[in-house]
C-alpha positions as CSV (number, residue, x, y, z in Angstrom):
1,M,74.1,19.9,-13.5
2,N,76.7,22.4,-14.4
3,S,76.7,25.8,-15.9
4,T,79.6,28.1,-16.9
5,V,80.2,31.7,-15.7
6,T,81.0,34.0,-18.6
7,V,83.5,36.9,-18.7
8,K,80.5,39.2,-17.6
9,Y,79.9,36.9,-14.6
10,Q,76.6,35.6,-16.1
11,T,75.4,32.1,-16.2
12,T,72.5,30.1,-17.7
13,I,70.0,28.4,-15.4
14,P,69.6,24.9,-16.8
15,K,66.1,24.2,-18.3
16,A,65.3,21.4,-15.9
17,V,66.0,23.7,-12.9
18,R,63.9,26.5,-14.4
19,E,61.0,24.2,-15.0
20,Q,61.2,22.6,-11.6
21,L,61.3,26.0,-9.8
22,G,58.8,27.7,-12.1
23,I,61.3,30.4,-13.0
24,S,60.2,32.5,-16.0
25,I,61.4,35.7,-17.7
26,N,61.7,38.7,-15.4
27,D,61.6,36.6,-12.2
28,A,64.1,37.7,-9.6
29,L,66.5,35.4,-7.9
30,E,67.6,35.8,-4.3
31,W,71.2,34.7,-3.7
32,I,72.2,33.6,-0.1
33,V,75.7,32.5,0.9
34,E,75.6,29.9,3.7
35,K,78.7,28.2,5.0
36,G,80.6,28.6,1.7
37,R,77.7,27.5,-0.4
38,V,75.3,29.5,-2.5
39,V,71.5,29.0,-2.1
40,V,69.3,30.5,-4.8
41,H,65.6,31.1,-4.3
42,P,63.2,32.3,-7.0
43,V,61.3,35.4,-6.2
44,H,58.1,35.3,-8.3
45,N,56.3,38.5,-9.2
46,N,52.9,37.6,-8.0
47,F,51.4,41.0,-9.0
48,L,51.6,39.8,-12.6
49,R,48.7,37.4,-12.0
50,H,46.4,40.4,-12.0
51,R,47.4,41.3,-15.5
52,G,44.3,42.0,-17.7
53,C,41.9,42.4,-14.7
54,I,41.3,46.1,-15.4
55,K,39.5,46.7,-18.7
56,T,40.2,50.0,-20.5
57,G,38.8,51.4,-23.6
58,P,40.8,52.9,-26.5
59,G,40.4,56.4,-24.9
60,D,41.2,59.8,-26.4
61,I,44.5,61.1,-25.2
62,A,44.2,64.6,-26.6
63,A,40.7,65.0,-24.9
64,D,42.1,63.6,-21.6
65,I,45.0,66.0,-21.6
66,Q,42.6,68.9,-22.4
67,A,40.2,67.8,-19.6
68,A,43.1,67.7,-17.1
69,R,44.3,71.1,-18.2
70,D,40.8,72.5,-17.8
71,A,40.4,71.0,-14.4
72,R,43.7,72.5,-13.3
73,V,42.7,75.9,-14.5
74,E,39.4,75.7,-12.5
75,K,41.4,74.6,-9.4
76,Y,43.5,77.8,-9.4
77,R,40.7,80.3,-10.3
């Protein structure tokens, strides 16, 4: 498989390669030069697997800000 380098030194990872390596949006790639060759390893963001684990309510931002201000006032009295 081939890909072309653009004038901005960007290239597209072929779909077959992305699928085989499990590369998705916002994954990082590690580039290593070995004996005149480039080796590319995907660096997966494993922390994203925890997305949605913490449940939060709608909250009241104005009340939260006021509570933080009140706590700060009490701290310095």
